[in-house]
PLY file of the C-alpha trace (Angstrom):
ply
format ascii 1.0
element vertex 67
property float x
property float y
property float z
element edge 66
property int vertex1
property int vertex2
end_header
-62.16 55.49 56.23
-59.78 53.72 53.83
-60.47 50.43 52.12
-58.15 47.49 52.77
-55.39 46.78 50.28
-56.30 44.16 47.70
-54.08 42.02 45.49
-56.59 42.30 42.63
-56.04 44.65 39.68
-58.53 45.87 37.13
-57.69 45.50 33.44
-56.73 49.17 33.33
-54.38 48.76 36.31
-52.90 45.59 34.80
-52.23 47.41 31.52
-50.53 50.23 33.41
-48.37 47.76 35.35
-47.35 45.96 32.13
-47.04 49.26 30.24
-49.32 47.95 27.50
-52.75 48.77 26.16
-56.01 47.49 27.61
-56.85 45.70 24.35
-53.66 43.65 24.59
-54.61 42.51 28.09
-58.05 41.36 26.88
-56.50 39.66 23.83
-53.93 37.76 25.90
-56.56 36.62 28.42
-58.81 35.42 25.59
-55.89 33.53 24.02
-55.16 31.85 27.35
-51.68 33.31 27.70
-52.59 35.62 30.61
-54.46 34.33 33.63
-57.44 36.33 34.90
-60.50 35.90 37.10
-63.93 36.80 35.72
-66.12 38.56 38.30
-69.46 39.41 36.88
-70.21 40.85 33.48
-68.76 39.56 30.27
-65.67 41.80 30.36
-65.23 42.27 34.10
-61.80 40.77 34.84
-59.38 40.90 37.73
-55.68 40.01 37.67
-52.93 39.73 40.24
-49.45 41.21 40.02
-48.07 37.66 40.10
-50.09 36.66 37.02
-49.12 39.85 35.16
-45.42 39.42 35.95
-45.46 35.73 34.95
-47.07 36.64 31.62
-44.49 39.35 30.99
-41.60 37.00 31.75
-43.05 34.32 29.46
-43.63 36.87 26.68
-40.20 38.48 26.52
-37.85 37.87 23.65
-34.30 37.47 24.93
-31.92 39.99 23.43
-28.16 39.62 23.46
-26.50 42.79 24.68
-23.43 43.83 22.66
-20.08 43.61 24.37
0 1
1 2
2 3
3 4
4 5
5 6
6 7
7 8
8 9
9 10
10 11
11 12
12 13
13 14
14 15
15 16
16 17
17 18
18 19
19 20
20 21
21 22
22 23
23 24
24 25
25 26
26 27
27 28
28 29
29 30
30 31
31 32
32 33
33 34
34 35
35 36
36 37
37 38
38 39
39 40
40 41
41 42
42 43
43 44
44 45
45 46
46 47
47 48
48 49
49 50
50 51
51 52
52 53
53 54
54 55
55 56
56 57
57 58
58 59
59 60
60 61
61 62
62 63
63 64
64 65
65 66
């Protein structure tokens, strides 16, 4: 029996999606720059792909590509 698909990601899954480290995810959530839902213990967080993508887009530094 398979479990239903869920939109929620663990911190480890969020870090993999963003191609960053787990510590950066925790730091950005603590700073209020990355939205997360707390579900239990002190460090038990869940994130959605939408929240991760929004944070990435807000965090990028635009670079001009040479002609």
